[in-house]
C-alpha positions in Angstrom: 80.0 83.4 97.3 82.7 85.6 95.8 85.0 84.0 93.2 88.5 83.1 94.5 91.2 85.7 94.0 93.0 83.8 91.3 89.8 83.8 89.3 89.1 87.4 89.9 92.5 88.6 88.8 92.4 86.3 85.7 89.1 87.8 84.8 90.4 91.3 85.2 93.4 90.5 83.0 91.0 89.3 80.3 88.7 92.3 80.6 91.6 94.8 80.5 93.6 92.8 77.9 96.6 93.2 80.2 98.6 91.0 82.6 100.2 94.1 84.1 100.1 94.6 87.9 100.9 98.2 88.7 103.4 98.4 91.6 102.0 101.5 93.2 105.0 102.7 95.2 105.2 106.4 94.3 107.4 108.9 95.9 105.8 112.3 96.7 106.3 114.9 94.1 106.4 118.5 95.3 103.4 119.3 97.5 101.4 116.4 96.1 100.3 114.0 98.8 100.6 110.2 98.4 96.8 109.5 98.3 96.4 112.1 95.5 99.3 110.7 93.6 98.1 107.2 94.0 94.6 108.1 92.8 95.9 110.1 89.9 98.1 107.2 88.8 95.4 104.6 89.0 93.0 106.8 87.1 95.6 107.3 84.4 96.5 103.7 83.8 93.4 101.7 84.7 92.8 100.7 81.1 96.2 99.1 80.9 96.5 97.1 84.1 94.6 94.4 85.8 95.6 95.0 89.4 97.6 97.3 91.7 100.2 96.2 94.3 101.0 98.3 97.3 104.1 97.9 99.5 105.4 99.8 102.5 105.8 103.0 100.4 102.1 103.5 100.9 101.1 101.1 103.6 103.3 102.7 106.3 102.8 106.4 105.7 99.0 106.3 105.1 96.1 105.5 107.5 93.9 102.5 107.1 91.0 104.7 105.9 93.3 106.3 103.2 94.4 102.9 102.0 90.8 101.7 101.9 89.8 104.7 99.7 92.6 103.9 97.3 91.5 100.2 97.1 87.9 101.2 96.6 89.0 103.4 93.7 90.9 100.5 92.2 87.9 98.2 92.6 85.7 100.8 90.9 87.8 100.2 87.8 87.5 96.5 88.1 91.1 96.1 89.4 92.3 93.7 92.1 94.6 94.9 94.9 97.6 93.1 96.4 99.4 93.9 99.7 103.1 93.4 99.3 104.2 93.1 102.9 106.0 89.7 102.5 104.4 88.1 105.5 106.9 86.1 107.4 105.9 85.5 111.0 104.1 83.0 113.3 100.6 81.9 112.6 98.8 84.2 115.0 100.6 87.3 113.8 100.0 86.4 110.1 96.3 86.0 110.9 96.1 89.4 112.5 97.9 91.0 109.5 95.5 89.4 107.0 92.5 90.5 109.0 93.7 94.1 108.9 94.7 94.0 105.2 91.3 92.7 104.2 89.6 95.5 106.2 91.7 97.9 104.2 90.3 96.5 101.0 93.1 94.3 99.8 92.2 91.2 97.8 95.5 89.3 98.4 98.8 89.5 100.2 102.3 88.3 99.4 103.9 85.9 101.9 107.3 84.3 102.4 107.3 80.4 102.4 110.2 80.6 104.8 107.6 80.5 107.6 107.2 76.8 106.9 104.8 74.4 105.1 102.1 74.2 107.8 102.2 77.9 108.7 101.9 78.8 105.0 99.0 76.4 104.6 97.2 77.9 107.6 97.7 81.4 106.2 96.2 80.3 102.8 93.2 78.8 104.6 92.7 81.9 106.6 92.8 84.1 103.5 90.5 81.9 101.5 87.8 81.8 104.1 87.7 85.6 103.7 87.7 85.4 99.9 91.3 86.7 99.8 94.4 85.2 98.2 98.0 84.5 99.1 100.9 84.8 96.7 104.1 83.2 97.8 107.7 84.4 97.2 109.8 81.9 95.3 112.6 84.0 93.8 112.8 87.8 94.0 114.2 90.1 91.3 116.8 92.3 93.2 120.5 91.5 92.6 121.0 90.0 96.1 118.2 87.5 95.7 120.7 84.8 95.0 122.1 85.3 98.5 118.8 84.0 100.0 116.5 82.4 97.5 119.5 81.0 95.5 121.0 79.2 98.5 121.5 75.4 98.2 120.6 73.1 101.0 121.8 69.5 100.7 122.3 70.2 97.0 118.8 71.6 96.4 117.9 75.2 95.7 116.0 76.9 98.5 113.6 78.4 95.9 112.7 74.8 94.9 111.7 74.1 98.4 109.7 77.3 98.6 107.9 76.4 95.3 107.0 73.0 96.7 105.7 74.5 99.9 103.6 77.0 97.9 102.2 74.3 95.7 101.3 72.1 98.7 99.7 75.0 100.6 97.4 75.8 97.7 98.6 79.4 97.2 97.0 81.6 94.5 100.3 82.4 92.8 104.0 82.7 93.2 106.5 85.5 92.7 109.5 84.9 90.5 111.6 87.8 89.2 111.2 88.7 85.5 115.0 88.6 85.2 115.2 85.0 86.4 114.9 83.4 83.0 115.7 79.8 83.8 113.7 79.6 87.0 110.7 81.1 85.2 110.9 78.3 82.7 111.2 75.7 85.4 108.1 76.7 87.4 105.9 77.9 84.5 102.4 76.4 84.1 102.0 74.9 87.6 100.9 78.0 89.5 100.1 81.6 88.3 103.5 83.4 88.2 103.8 87.1 89.1 107.1 88.6 87.9 108.6 91.9 89.2 111.8 93.4 88.0 110.8 94.6 84.5 112.6 97.8 83.5 114.6 99.2 86.5 116.0 95.8 87.5 116.7 94.6 84.0 113.8 92.3 83.3 112.2 92.3 79.8 108.4 92.2 79.7 108.1 90.2 76.5 110.8 87.7 77.5 109.3 87.2 80.9 106.0 86.3 79.3 107.7 83.9 76.9 109.4 82.3 79.8 106.1 81.6 81.6 105.2 84.7 83.6 101.4 85.1 83.8 101.5 88.6 85.4 104.1 91.4 85.2 104.6 93.6 88.3 105.8 96.9 87.0 106.4 100.0 89.1 109.0 102.7 88.4 108.9 102.4 84.6 105.2 103.5 84.8 104.8 105.4 88.1 107.8 107.7 87.5 107.1 108.3 83.8 106.0 111.8 82.6 103.1 110.0 80.8 102.3 106.9 82.8 99.3 105.9 80.6 101.4 106.1 77.5 104.2 103.9 79.0 101.7 101.4 80.4 99.9 101.3 77.0 103.2 100.7 75.1 104.1 97.8 77.4 100.6 96.4 77.1 100.8 96.5 73.3 104.2 94.8 73.2 102.9 92.0 75.4 99.7 91.6 73.3 101.8 91.5 70.1 103.7 88.3 71.1 100.7 86.3 72.3 101.3 83.4 74.7 
């Protein structure tokens, strides 16, 4: 039986000596097609990352076969692949989505705990039976995140409820923005934490790790750099220099 996703990505992070998840959401440059740009970026930075994350920048424009080829390339370098579609629907729809994502070669998907405790738990069970993982949103990194995840219901933060649902459902990790310092400290150590928002959204890679992030989701800082491998390597070295 294949190891669970959370173990596979942890092993990849150890092997690559990097907690960086490459947010592979490139914009086409000139005449270069998305599949070519994605492949070029993966090949350039695979020594410096443990996984790739794809959102609708790639999932919508490309065919299932094109996405599968990208995922096979990532796997050939020992990387895991995460589908960032923020699943947020009824149980049957979520099940269909997971089936298709797995067929396209994804190892895990990101879901929104807003769907409810039992629906999230059902999604986790569905994914685990197929050796895939589910990562739950707890607090995003964009400026308007406080308008949703920061809401209070009867005096309690919505993100706290989301965290409890995620923990109860047995998810493989949670998403908390790298720029959410206090929330990172609050949830650290109980579930693997994936932190987006480094660079373009103001998050600091070293500080996020110190605050409890296990994985850093980094996109534009690397993908749009003139030398992606150099930038990824520099971030990797900064993280390694602080330990954890």
